[in-house]
N, C-alpha and C positions, 0 to 999 in steps of 0.2 A: 791367562786365567788365574785369578786369586781365589782363596777360600777363607771363609770366616772361621771354620774349625778344621784346619788341615789334619789334625791328629786323628780325626774320624776316618780318614782314608785308609789307615792301617787296618780297619775292620774288613775291608773288601776281601783280601785273601782268606780271612777267617770265615766269612759268610759263604764264600765260594766253596771252601773245604767242607763246611757243615752241610750245605745243600747237596754237594756232590756225594758225600757219604750217605745222606738220607736217600738220595735217588738210587745209589748202588744197592743199598739194603732193600729198597722196594723192588728193584729188578731181580734180586736173588729170591725174594718171596714169590715173584711172578714165575721164575723158573721152576720152583717147587710146585706151584699151582699148575703149571703146564704139564708136569709129570702126572699130577693127580688127575688131570682131565684126559690123559691118555695120549699125550704127544702134541707136537706143534700144530698140526693141522686141526686136530679136534679142539684144542684150546682157542685157535683163531676163529673157528666157526661159532663157538660158544660166547666169546668175549668181544669179537671184532677188533682185537688188539693182538699184535704179534708179541707174545710174551717172551719169545726166545731172544729177540734182538735187543741189544742194549739201547736205551732211548737217548741217543746222542743229541737229537734235535731238542728234546726237552731239557737236556743238560745245558745246551748253549742258551736256550731261553732263560733258564734260571740264573746262569752266569750274567747274562745281560741285565736281568732284573736286579740282581744283587749289586752289580756295579752302579747301575742307575740310582738305586736307593742310597747307596753309600755316598756317591758324589753329591747327590741332592742334599743329604744330611750335612755334608761338609760346608754347604753354603757357597756354591761356585759363583763367581762374577767374571764376566768378560768386560774388559776395560778398553774403551775406544777414545780415551782422552789424550790430549796433546802431551808430549814429553819433550825433554831437552835433547839436543844432538849428542849422541853417545860418543862422538869423536872429539868433542871439545871440552876443555875444562870448564868448571862452573864456579861462579862467584854468587853466593846467595846471602841475602840479608833476611833473617828470621825476626819478625816483629811480633811481640807477644802483648796482648791486651792485659793490663793489670788494673783496669778500672774496677770500681766497686761491684759492677754487675758480674765480674768474673768470679766472685765469691759464691755465686749461685750454686746450689747443691742438686740441681736437676740432673747433673752429670756427676756421678760419684767418683771420688769423694767431694770434689768441687770442680768447677770449670777450669780454674787456674791450675789445679793439680793435674788435670787431664792435659792441659796445654803444655805443661812441663814434660809429660810423658811423650807428647807429640814431638817436642823439640829433641828429646833424647833419641827417639826412634829415627827421626830424619837425619840427625848428625851421624848416627851409626851407619846410615846408607851413604854418607859423604865422607868417607875416610881420607880421600885424597883431594878434596876440594877446599876452597876458602869460604868461610862462613863468618858473617857478622851478626851480632845480637843487639836488638833494640827493644825497648818497652815503650808503651804509650798508654795514656788515658786521654785527658784533654790536651796533653802536650807530649811530644815524643822525647825520648832520651836514649843516648847510645850507652849500652852496657859494655859491649866489646866490639872494637873495630874489626875489620877483616883479618881473619887468622886461619892458618891451615892446621890448627890443633883442635879437633872436635872435642877432645877431653876437656879442654879449657872452656869451651862453650857449655858443656854439660855441667861443669863446676859452677859457673855463674848462674846457670838456669835454676839450679837447686835452691838458690836464695831468693828467687823472685816472689814478691808478695805485694798485696795492694797498698800496704803502708809505705812502700817505696815512693809513692806519689803523694805529694801534699794534698790535703783535703780540698784546697782551693783549685787544684788542678784535676779533680775528679770529673769524669766525662769520657767521651770517646770521640776522638777526632781522627777519622781515617784519612782525610785529605792531607793533614799535616804529617802523619806517619809515613805515608807514601812518598811525600816530598823528602822527608828526612832520610828514609831508606835509600832513595835515589842519590842523595848527597853522600851517604856512606859508600855506596858502590863507586861513584865517580871520583871520590877522594883517592882511591887506590885502584884505578881502572887498569885492567889488563886487556890489551887489544885482542888477544887470542881467546879470551874467556867469554862465555855467554852469561849475561847478568839476569838475576831473578830475585823476586821478592816473595816471601811467604808471610801472609797475614794470618795470625792465629787469634781468633776473636769470636765473640758472639754476634758481632755486627750491629749491636744496638747503640745507636748514637742519635744525635739531634741535629745533624748537618743536612744541608740540602744535597740530595743524591747527585744533582748536576755538578756541584762543587767537587764532590769526590771523584766523579768520572772525569772531570777536567784534569785533576791531578794524575789520574791514570793515563790519560792521553799524553800528558807531558812526559811521563816516564817511558811510555812505549815509543815515543818519538826518538828516544836515545837508544832504543834496542832492548830495553828492560821488559821482561815478562813477569806477570803477577799471578800468583796462585793464592787461593784463600782456603783456610781450614776453619770450618764452623764448629763451635762447641756450645751446646745448649739445646733446648727443646722448644717446640711451639707452645707447649703448655706453660713453660716459664718457671721461674723460681722467685719467691719473696726474698728481698734483700735485707741483710742485717748490717748494722754498723760494725766497724772493726774495733778492737780494744778488749779490755778485760770483761766488760759488761755490755755485750752487744744487745742492741734493741732493734726492733723492726724499723726500716726506713719508710717514712710516710710521705705521701705526695701532698700537693697543695690542697687536695680535697679531703685530706685526713685518712685516706685509705692506704693500706700497705702497697709499696711499689713492687710490681712484678716485672722482672726482666725476662725477655723472650729472645730466642734466636731469630735474627733477621736474615733468613736464608736467601730471600730474593735479592737483597742488596749485595750480599757476598757473591752470589752467582753472577750478578751483573758486573761486578768489579773484575771477576776472573775472566769472563768472556771478553770484556773490553781490554783487559790486560794481556790477552793471548795465552792465558793459562786455563785452569779449570778449578771448579769449586769441589770441596770434599767435606762430607760430614764425617768427622773423625771421632765421633763418640764410640764407635765400635772398631773391632780389629780389622774388618774388611776395608773400611774406609781409610784407616791409617796405612795399611799395606799398599793400597792403591796410591795414596799420596807419596809414600816412599818411592814407589816405582817411577814417579815423575822425575826424580833427581838422581837416580842411579845411572851411572855411566853405561851400564850393560844394557839399558833399555833402549829401544829404537824409537824414533819419532814417528808420530802418526798424524796425518792430516785431518783425521776425524776428531770431533769433539764430543763431549758429553760425559755423563756419569757412568760408573760401572753398571752393566746390565746383568741383573740376576737371572740366571738360566735354570735354577732349581725346578721351577714349574715345568719347563719344557722337558727336562730330563725325566721328571715324574710321569709326564704324559707319554713319554716313550716307553716307560715300564708297563703301562696299562695294557697295550696290545700284546706285549710279550707275555704277560701273565695270562691274558685271555687265550693266546695261542697255546701256551703250555697246558692250560686246563683242558682245552679241546683235545690235545694229543693224549693226555692222561685218560680222558673218557672215551677215546676211540673216535672222536669226531673228525680228527685229522689223521690220516694214515702216514706214518713216517717212512715206511718201506714199501716196495712194490708188493702187490697182492700175491699171495702164494697160489700155486696151481692146486686147486682142490680136486680130490679124486672124483671121477665120474660115478654117478649112481647107475 
């Protein structure tokens, strides 16, 4: 299980302490009220609540509610996606889209800047593996061949920019970059290592999807698995030219070009490639992607995206709150009924 806001989990013991203190203070007031009513039996007949006994059941309900609310606020996700074998070394080629569409600002500060953060996070999870770095637009290029130095990968990642690709090469060719990444892996193949490709892109291109999936099939035939990391939104972003005086990019119809995340294509590539697709705009998606390549993670035969469980945890808190309220009002008796004196 991963969390979007793990720091919020630290609130759980604080909330439990506050609720426990409030309940203890209420119980002490009940004890004073019991004395005012003339004793335990008299108070029980008047209130239908045993004011003498500490309400342990209510305390457990409140603890359960506080834990449920804290965990739900932290944004829990259960992940059933495929992972690499934790017993084998990893050879990974990270291919970063640097086409003009990656300058879109629908992901702050820009899609490409977020892609750099993704590369840095993934390489921090692969401290003992070999990583290669490639960039692509309409044509792929090798930035760094396979290396076991993640710091070197992060150093070259910092300088990635759209102007690294000539204007005539602008576009997005996913089929060519998959083929190129396969060549990088096979150039320094280790028989004992499992090979993987990570495509970080918005997925917006003008290729026939069948052509892309054919290149995926060729890669998987050699044992390579492919993961995709999507950056962008369905609403999209208007594109600007690069340079000192950027202007809007206009289409053939004279309207501004809007670049959108092609999530369906990236998901199809990942499924066909034996990996999984991840929306890495947020922290939860990025952490889930990191888990794919950590050696400490175990493989799973199940596939799919992280499943948010916050709603189910909140639904668990509702009956606990209802039960605690019934106990407080005397609708639920926490202890056996006292023997009342006969009249």
